[in-house]
N, C-alpha and C positions, 0 to 999 in steps of 0.2 A: 539646556539646549542640546539637540541631537549632535552627535559627533559627526564632523564632516568626513566625506570619503577621502581615502588616501590621495595625496597630491598627484601621483603618477596616473591614477585612474581618473581623477578629475580632468586632467589634461587630455586623456583619450576620449572623454565623454562627448566632446564636440565632434569627433570623427565618426566615420562609419564603424560600427562595432565589429570586432574580429569574429571569425567563425568560431573560435574557441569560446568566446563569451556567449555566443548564441547557443552553442551546445550546452554549456553550463546552465544557461537560463532554462533550456527545455528539459534538463535533467533526465536524459535517456536511461541512466542507471535505475531510476525509479520505475521505469516501465516493467521491471521484473514483477511488480505487484500485480500487473495485469495478466500474468500467466495463469491466474486463478480462472480466467475465462476457459481454459482448456480442461479444467477439472471434470466437467460434465462429459466432455468428449472421451476422457480416459475411463471414467467409471461406468459410462454407458457402453463400453466395449466397442466404440466406433472410431478409435484412433487410426485403424487401418483403412478407413474409407476416405479416399481422396476428396470426394465432394463435401463430406461432412467436415473434414479437416480444413478445407478452404473456407467454409462458412465461419468456422470458429476463428480462423486467421483474420478474416475481414473484421470481425467484432474486436479481436485483439488490437488490430491496427487502429480502429476507431477509438478505443479506450486509451491507446497510447497518445493519440492526438489530443483527446479530451484531457488527459492527465497533464500534458504539457501546457494546455490552455489554462488549467487551474493553477499550476505552479507559477505561470507568468502573472496571472491575476493576483495571486497571493503576494508575489514580490512587489507588485505595484501598490497594493493596499498597505503593505507592511514596510514600505521603503524606509520611513523614518525610524520605526521600531527596530528594523534589522540593523540599522547603523549603530544602535546601542548594544547589539548582540556581539559577543566576542568572535563568533564564527560566521553568523549570517551577514555580518557587515561586508564580507568579501563576495557576496552574491552580486552578479553583474549590475543589477539596477541599483541596489544599495551602494555599491562601490562607485557608480558613475560610469562604468564601462558601456552600459546601454541606458539610454534615456528613458525616463518614466513614460514619456509620450509614445515612444516606440513600443513599450510594453502594453500601453492602452490600446494600440492598434493591433498588435500581434495576438493578444489573448482572444478577442472575438473571431479573428481570422482562423485561428487554430480550432476554436469551438465549432465554427461553421464547417471547416474541413472534416472534423470528426463526425458531424451530422450527415454530411454528404456521403462519407464512407459508410456510416451506420445505416443509411437508407437501403443499402444493398442487402442488409440482413433482414431477419424476421421483424415485423412491426413491434412485437413484444420486446425484442432485444433492443430495438431503437428506443422504446419507451424507457428501458432500464438505463440506457445511455443518457437520455434527457434527464432522468431522475438523478443520475450521478452528477451531471453538470449543475443541476439546480441545488442539490445538497451541498456540493463543493463551493458554489458561489455563496450560499448562505453561510457556510463555514468561514469563508474568507472575510465576509463583512460583519458577521455577528456571532455565530455559534461557537467559534473557538474562544470566545471570551466568557462562556458560561461553563462553570465547573461541571464535570461529569458529562454534560451534553456534548462537550468538545470531542471526547473519545468515542461517544456513541455515534456521532456524525461520521467519524473516520471509519468505524466498523460498518456503518450502513453502506459506505462506498464499496467495501469488499463484498458484502452480500449482493449488491447490484451487479458486480462483476461476475460472480458465480451464477446468478440467475440469468444474466444476459448470455453466458456461454451455453446454458441449457436451452434457452429459447432459440438460440441461433441454429442448433441442430435438431430442434423439435423433439426433445426428449423430456420426460417427466422430471420436474425439479425435485431432487431428493431433499427432504427436510433435514436429514443428517448432514448433507453437504452445506446447506445454508447455516445450520447451527454451528458446525465446526468452523466455517469461514468467519462467522460473527465472533465467536469466542476467541479464536486465534488472533483476529484483528484487534479485539479489545486488549488482549494480553500484550501485543506488540505496542499498541498505542499507550497503554499505561506504563509499560517499561520505558518508553521514550520520555514520558513526562517525568518519571523518576530520575532518569539520567540527567535531564536538563535541570531539575530541581537540586539534585545532590552534587552533580559533577560540574555544573556550570552555574554558580550562584548569580553571576551577572545577568543570566538569562531572564531573571524575574522582572527586570525593568523593561525588557523587550516583549515578554509574554506575560501580561498581568494575571492571567488565569492561574499561573503557577503559584501565586501568592495565596490562593484558596486551597491548595493542596498542602499536605505535609508528607514527609518521608514515611512516617508510620502508616498513614492512611493509604498511600500508594503501595506500600509493602503488603498490607492486608488485601488490597484489591488484586495484586499480583498473585498472592497465595490462593485466593478464591478462584480466580480465572485459570490458574494452572490446574487446579483440581477439576474444574468444570470442563476445561478443554480436553484433558486426558480421559475423563469419564465419558464425555460425549463420543469421543473416537472409539474407545473400548466398547461401549454399548453398540455402536455402529458395526464394528468388526465382528462382534459375537452375536449380532441379532439374527433372527430367523429369516428376515427379509434379505439380508446380505448372503446368508448361507444358501438361500434358494436362487439367488442371482448368480453366485459364483460357486458352481458345483464342487470345485476342488476343496472347499472348506478350509482354505489356507489363509484367508484374510486376517485372522487373529494374529498370525505371525508378524504382520506389519506393525503391530503395536510396539514391538521392540524398537523400531526406528523412530517412531513418534515419541515414545517415552524418553529415549536417549536425546533426541533433538530438543525437546522442551527442557529437559534437565541441563543439557549443555548450554542452552540459552540463559538459564538461570545462573549457571556458573559464570558466564561471561558478564552478566549484569552485576552480580555481587562480588566476584573475585577479580574481574578484569575491567571494571567500570565501563562496561559496554551497554548496549541497548539504545544508543542515540540514533544509530543508522542501521536498521535491520538488514537492508539490502547490501550494505558494505560488509557486515558481519557474515552474511551468508556466503559471500564470495571470498572472504579473506580468512575465515576460520575453517581450517581443513576438516576437523572432526564434524562440525556442523554441516559443511558441504557434503562430506562423505555420507552422513546420515540421510540427507535429502536424496542424493543419487541412489543410495541403497534402497530407500523407500520406493522411489519411482521404478527402479528395475524390478523390485519384488512385486509391485502391483502389476506391472506389465506381464510378468511371468504367470501371475495368478489368474488374471482375467483374460488371457489370450484364448 
């Protein structure tokens, strides 16, 4: 039988949810993943154009609403499973701080709001948003239970974010941007699976797909994705196309930050038992955050 929610939270479940519970349910910290929308704006050298920045900001806002809709839906679908998870059992719906019925109402409202905001953008960007919602819904109901397909579905969401950002400002979608986004997303998703499998053994009962993975298999996948991610970015930085686009020819210097960031993340995975929450690691690990800030500043100086 699923574990019941904590008594204190069961008692609060009949009342109006607190604003803190609502914020936790919407997971604004996860919105950092949607910053990928601005990648095209940055690398197309249009970050200094207010009109283009506003278009990208609209798409960013739409994806934030869509992301929250997906998180609410996922919590509704996984309520019983989350109650068996040592950490996820504290999520508002699983803990009883917010009723499942409220989540069923809130998820489509957030999705509708995302589409209303997304309509202000390019139709192709709106199509990417629709694709993101469709894949995410399929992930919540089915895809997350299929080994390997689960991490590919997560990566697809990142690719759609990057593509939507390019469509929003009407610039050509760089295949390098999409490839790096996909590989990096796969790397983070596989690292998260490894963290759950190795560091939280009880998570297997809440996420059945983990039983189809092994630590050795995930380690091999991480090794392959690490190599592919670094190679894809290095090829981009040294390519003739990049050299023609950025006359300073300094883009290869940014590989230092990328290599350090990826290796630092590997260090956190294997030496600090990290990888479960990439957005938290990014904000709490100073060397990792410094490498990201250094990378962004270097790119801004090179492409200006």
